[in-house]
N, C-alpha and C positions, 0 to 999 in steps of 0.2 A: 503494499499499501504505501502509494505519496506521502510522504511528511505531511507536505501542506493539507492533506485532508485530515489529517489529525487534529486541527485547529479549528478554535471552537466558531464562530461569526465572530465573539469580538476581539478574539487574537488575533483574527485574520485584520480586523480592521486595525489596530495597533500597526502591526509589520506592516502596512501600505506606509502608513503615516510614518512610521520609523523611515521605511524606505526613503520619504519626500523628504527624507532630512530632519523633521520634527521633534524637538527636546520632551521630555516628560513632560514635563508641566506643560507645553501647549495641548500635546496629547491627550494629558487628564483632562484640560478645559472643552478640548474639542470634543471630547467623549462625557464630559459630567459626571469625573471621578474624579480620587484622588489620584495623584501622582502613585503616591504604593501602592494604588490598585493597578497602573501600568506598568509597576516596576515587579509586582507578581504575573503579570500578563508578560510582561517580559522574561522573565526565569520560565514561564511553563513555555514559552516562545522557543526559546532555546534549545531546549530539550528535545522536543519534539519537534527540531529539527539539524540538532545532533552539531550545533553553533556553539560558541561561546564569546561572541560580542556581537556589535549593533552593527561595525559592519560588516562580521562574516553572515548576517542576515540580512545586510540590505545586496552583499552581493547574491547571497540566495535569490532575494526575488527579482536580481536581474537577470542568474543565470538560469533560470527556471521560464521566464517567460510570467508572471506572475502579476506584473504591472511593466508596460510600455515604458522603454527611455522619457516615451513624451509625457506618461499620467507622475513619472517620477520628479520630470523638472521642473515640473510645472507648465510645461508650453501647449497651448493648447491650441489647436483655431479658430476658438471663438473669438473675433476681432469687433 
């Protein structure tokens, strides 16, 4: 089973925001949760994906195509 399928919906959102370069406090604000909750999600994400850092998690997102480079960079076609 692909490790990404083991993530909960909330963990998936946290991972996507992390990949976009958001810090824990910003992720917490966006999801209306505490920073401690975000840290807990990241701990579980790292374990499920077999990574040990934010950088490795972001690279996992890029390598698996979970989000496109455009989505991660924040560039959109909406003008």
